[in-house]
N, C-alpha and C positions, 0 to 999 in steps of 0.2 A: 334486482333482479333483472332479467333483458326481457325485454318487450319486444314486439315486432307488429308493428302498426303500417296500414297504408299512408302515406305522406301527399294528400290531392293540392297542397298549396304549393308542392315543390315547382309547379309549372310557373309561378310568378316570383321565385327566390334566385336573382340571380347570384352567380358565384362573386363573392365578395372582390373589391379591387385589392390588388397588391398581395392577393393568394397566387399559388401555384401548384395547378393539379396535373399529377402527373399520368400520364394516357398510357398504361404499357399494352402493346398491341402482339397478337401473334402472327407469325406468317400469314398472308391471305392474299387470294387474287387481287391484281390492281383494281380491278373494278369496284370491290369489297372496301377496298383502301380508300378509295376518291368517295364513298358514300360516309364511310365513317366519320373521317376531315370533314366532309363537306356538314355532317350534322356538328360535329365540334365547333367549329368554326361559326356555325351559325347560332349556338345558343352561348358561345363563353368568348370575352374580350381575348386576341389571340396574345397579350403580353402574360396571361394567366394559364395559359397552357404548356405543357412542356411533353411532346410528344416521344415515345420510346419504343423500337420495333427493333428485331434483327433481322429485318431486310430493308434494300436501301429506300427510301423515301424521298418521294417528289417535291425536294426542296423549294425547286423553281417555282412549283406552281404555288406556293403558299410561303412569298418570302417574309412573312411577319410571324409566322409560327418559329419557332424552338424547335429543335430535333435533338436527340441523341440516341446513340446506336445500344442496344439492350443485346447482351450474352444470347447466343445463339441456342435452343433448346431444341430437345428431341421431340419431333412432331405427334403429337397427341391430340385425343377427343377431347379430351378436358383439360384443367388449370393443373400444373405438374408441381411437385415440390422446389423444382427450380425455378418457376415462374414467380414464387412467393418470396423467396430468398432474393431474386433480382430486382423484386418489385421493390422493397424494403432498402434494399444496398441504394437502389437510385433515387427513391427518394429521399432519403437521409441525405447523401452525397450533394443533392439539388434541392436542398431547401425545399421540397413540399410538402405542402399543410394533409394532402389527400391526395388518394390515388385510385383509378378507376382502372381496374382490370376486366378486358375484353378477349373472350375465348374466342377459337376457331369458328368461321361463320358470323362473325358479330357484322359484319356486313349488312344483314337481313334487320338489324334493330330499327326501329324509328327513330326518329330524332327525339322525341319525346323522352322514350325510354333512356337514354345516354343522359340529355338532359339531368333526368330526376335521378337516375342514380348516384352522379356526379352531386349535386345539388345536398344530396341527402346527407353527405358526409362534409359538406365544405362549407354551406349555409345553414345547417339544421344540427342537431346535437349528437348523430349517430354514428357509431362506430362501424357499423357494418352495415349496408345498403344490398339488398339481394334482392333480385327481380322475380316477379309471377310472371312466368309464359303463359300463353295461349296457344296450346298444342290441340292435335287434332287428338279425336275421344280414344283412340288404340294407339296413342303414343306415351312415352314416358312411363311405361306403365311398372319399371321394376322403382321406381321411384311413388308411383301410386299405392305400391301395394305392400312397401318394407321402411324405404328410407324416410319418406313422410310422416307416416304415423309413427315408426317407432322414434324419432327425432323430438315430434310433435309431444308425445306422450312422456319421456323421459327426460327434454331440456325445456320443456313448456315454451314451444314458438310455435307461431302459426305458420313460419314461412314455408310456403307451398314445394319450394324446391332447393333442399337443405345441400343439394352438389349442385348449385348454379354456375353456369362455367362464366358469368359476367358478375364482378362484385364492386363495390367502391366502399374502400376502405380508409378510415384513418389513418394517421400515421401508429398511433398505438396500438392497433389492430395489425398493422401490417407487420408491425415488430413482432407481435403475440406471432404472428402465423410464420415467420420465418424462422423464428426459434425453432416450430414443429416441423416443419420444413428439413432444417439444418439436421434435425434428430433421424428423420426419415432418409435423409441422402447419406448419411452415416451408417443407417444400419442396409444401405443398400436398397430401400423402399422406394427408389425414386416416383416410380409410377401410382405408388399408394395415395389416394381421394386426401384432403384434408377435409376437416369437419368443420368451418368458421362459425355455423352455428352454435356448436357445441362448445367452441372454445371462447365463442362471446359470451354464452350464458353463464359458464364457469367464471369468467371475468367479472361479470357483472356489467357488461358493455351493452350499451343501448342497440338495437336491431330495428332497421326498417323494410320493409317489405316493400318494392314499387311496381307496379301494376305496368308490365314490360311489353304487354302485346304479343304479335307473332314472332317465332323465331325459327329459324332452322337451324336443327339439332345437328350437328357433326357427328357422324357414323365412324366409329372404331374401326380400325385398319381392319381387323379382324373381327366381324361383328356376330361373336360367336355365343350365345348366352353360358354355354359351357365355361368359357373363359371370365365372361363380364360379370357375371352375378357371384361366384366367388371373389375376385376382385374388390367390386366395390362393397359388397355383405361384409365380407372377411375384416375390410379396414372400418368399417361403421362399427362392427361387432369388437374389435378391438380398442376402438375408441371408448367405446361403451362401457367395457371393462376397468378402461383406464378410469374412466370420471365415474367409476358407482359408487364413491363418496357421496361426489355433489348431487347425483339424483334418484338416489333412495330418501332422499329427504322429501318432504311433500311440499309439492310447489302447485299453487292456484296458476290456470293458463291465464294470463292478462287476456281482458278483455280486448276484442280489435272487430271491425268489421270487415266482414267476410265478403268479399264481393258478389254480388247476386250471378248464380248461371248464365252463361252466354248463352246463344245457340250451337252446339257443335262445328267446329269448320266442315263435317261433313256426318250425314244422318249413320249415327251408330246403327247397325245391325248384324248380323250372321256371317255376313259376306267374311270375316276375319273367323276362318273354318278352326272350329275348338277341336274337331275329330283327332287331330296327332295331338293336341296335349293331354286331352282324355286317355288315348291310348298310351301315352308316355306315363300318364300317373297309375293307369292300370298296368302296366308293365312295371312298373318302380313296386307298387302295392304287392304284386308278389315276389321281387326278386329281394328289396330292400325290405324286408320286415324284420330282418334281423338288427340291423341298424338304427331303424327308427323305435324298434323295442328298448334302446339303449338311450333316445334321446327323449323321446315322448311317453308320457303316463297313460294309465289306461283309458280314462277317458277321452284322450284325443285320439287314440289309435281306435276306440269304436267308432269315432264320428269319421275317420277316414273310412272304416269298413264300409259304414251306410252310404257314403260316396262314392266307394269304388262300386257298389251295386246300383246306382240310381242311374236312370238313363239321361242321354244327352240336353234333351230338351228340358228336363227337369232339374239339370245339375246346376245346385248354388251351395258352395261352401259358406256357413254360415260366419259372422264376423268375429264371433267371440271366440271361433276354433282358430279361424286364422292367425288372431293376434297372440292365441298361448300357443301355438305350433313356433312364429316367430321368436315368441321368450323363449319358450324352450330351447329354442337351436343357440339362442344368447348364450342360455346357461350352459350348454353342452360346450360352447368356444370356450369359455373360460374356465369349465372342467376340465377340458380337453379328453371329454369323454371318449372320443374316438378320434384320428386323425383327422386334423383340421381340414385340411384337404378334401377327403372323404365325406365327412360332415357337411360342407358346403355343397358338395356335389351330391348327398342326400337331398337338400334343400329344394336343388333345380325340379324335379317332377312334382314337389307340393305347391311351387309358385307358379307351374304350369296349369297346373288343378283349380287356383286360385284365377288364375288368368280368365283359363274356360268359363269360370263362375261369374265374372266380372263382364266376360263379352255377351252371356247370356243374361244378366240384368239390365244390358244396357239393349238390347234388342227388344227385351222386355217394355221397355219405356223409358226409363230410370234417367235422370240427367248424369252423364260421366262423374262429374264434379259433386253430387248430393251421394252418390254411391264411397267415390272416396271420403268425402266427409264422415259418411256412417263408419267405413273401417277407421278412421283416424279415431273416433269418439271408442268404437269398442278397444283399441290400444291403451286409452285413456281409462276406462274403466277397469281392464282388466291389469293395471299396473301393480296394483297390490298383489297380484298373483306373482309377477316376476319377483318383486322384490319379497316374496317370503318363500318362493325357491334358491334365491340368488343366500339368505339368509339360513336356510334347512333345505340343503338341494337335494335331500333324501326323503322328504317329508311325503311325496307324493310318486317314489316308488313302486313297483307292484312287490 
């Protein structure tokens, strides 16, 4: 069984002598590059590092470092399939023992984050090291609403950011992800995310979560929810479908220390205007009844009816209702109840309703992480609902 545990002792565990850590960089501004290289050389002996980048590197400033060119990839806000293929091929060619993949904007990561991600897969027994970022209260909400609770419930992982853009990989983990990436490339799905947590869980590989602190998150070139949500959730739903034989078996979430909530980077309040979110939800409630009735059972539709008539100040979406809605959409994706593009589009106003509820809950005084953990716990409790509907999809239909 895969585990996800913080590793507080990695700060004092150096990379072992004679090992080679391949650090795969994406294109980044010169200032960020200098920051990353400075952190790496402060943490590890130069002879243990191999730096790969698609850009020209300042070799004259770091004469003791080894550099290698990596193939150029299309700019992206996250790691791409080509990045994983390149990482494994370069590691295999250069006899690297482990890989540190750093996504766009990684210059904002602190020294300890880079060191601990690398040490987890070089000096520890982990196959996958994944960061736990410290983000502002209203950032990363798609992750908080769907990606984290769904992967936690189905793949028994505490990892808070299953689509993290910085990863530490053992060589066998890199080989497995490269194989997945090559299949995506063959299908012309180059931009589809890879779900490293799910792959590690199915393979029985060890997962370690590293507290990475604050990070500047890169934005998509077209930061449109109508594009991002279908891309990301569609990829995750497809992966859930492919791994159904694994997650349908009962699994206990391994015990792990969940870091105590810290003070949010800014005070959560109603400054995140929920009026447009509620307007989108209420308009969709009128226009999408035909689609939602094909996807959602009567109890869920009744819950949405109640929300539709709720005032903005009192708007709260129950965690159990949200968990079942997401599970129902996962099932409809598998069954192709309607066109998958239309299906994922119909999820967007429901996600906006969840976001409005989340903002209201934070404004009432709950810590952001406490609410996210409550949502994730609801997904775990409701997992038998998904398993039952997966096996007998017509049981709850009207």
